[in-house]
C-alpha positions in Angstrom: 53.2 5.1 13.2 53.6 3.4 10.2 57.0 1.5 9.9 59.4 2.3 7.0 61.1 0.2 4.4 65.2 1.2 3.6 64.3 3.7 1.2 62.4 5.9 3.7 58.7 5.1 1.9 56.3 4.3 4.4 54.7 0.5 4.1 51.0 2.3 2.7 51.1 5.0 0.2 48.2 7.5 -0.8 48.1 7.8 -4.2 50.3 11.5 -4.7 53.2 9.2 -3.0 52.3 5.7 -5.5 52.1 7.6 -7.8 55.4 8.9 -7.7 57.4 6.3 -6.6 56.0 4.7 -10.1 57.0 7.4 -12.2 53.1 8.4 -12.9 50.7 11.0 -12.2 48.0 10.6 -9.4 45.4 11.0 -11.9 46.5 7.9 -14.2 46.3 5.4 -11.1 42.7 7.1 -10.5 41.7 5.9 -14.2 43.5 2.6 -13.4 41.3 1.6 -10.4 38.2 3.3 -12.0 38.9 1.2 -15.6 40.7 -1.8 -13.8 42.9 -1.1 -16.7 45.8 -2.8 -14.4 45.4 -5.6 -12.0 47.3 -2.9 -9.1 45.7 -3.3 -5.8 44.7 -0.5 -3.6 42.7 -0.3 -0.5 39.9 2.1 0.0 38.6 3.8 3.1 35.7 6.1 2.6 37.4 8.3 0.0 40.8 7.6 0.7 43.1 5.8 -1.2 46.4 3.8 -0.4 48.8 1.5 -2.1 50.7 -1.1 -0.5 54.5 -0.7 -1.5 54.7 -4.2 -1.6 51.9 -4.5 -3.9 53.6 -1.4 -6.1 57.0 -3.8 -6.2 55.2 -6.6 -7.5 53.4 -4.4 -9.8 56.8 -3.5 -11.4 58.1 -7.1 -11.0 55.4 -8.4 -13.2 56.1 -5.7 -16.2 60.4 -6.3 -16.4 61.5 -7.3 -19.4 63.4 -10.0 -19.6 
């Protein structure tokens, strides 16, 4: 079983859930992965793509304006 954060998100999210977490469409994440537009790390096992919650949080932190 996957451990969950206090916000009830699992530690590893599928593309649809990761997109929802970021406020984007799943297609946007697919394009970013294909074009390597952003250095958003993901895990690929066969055809399944997963994103670690920590990587998504880091991605957001790096883009916060001060």
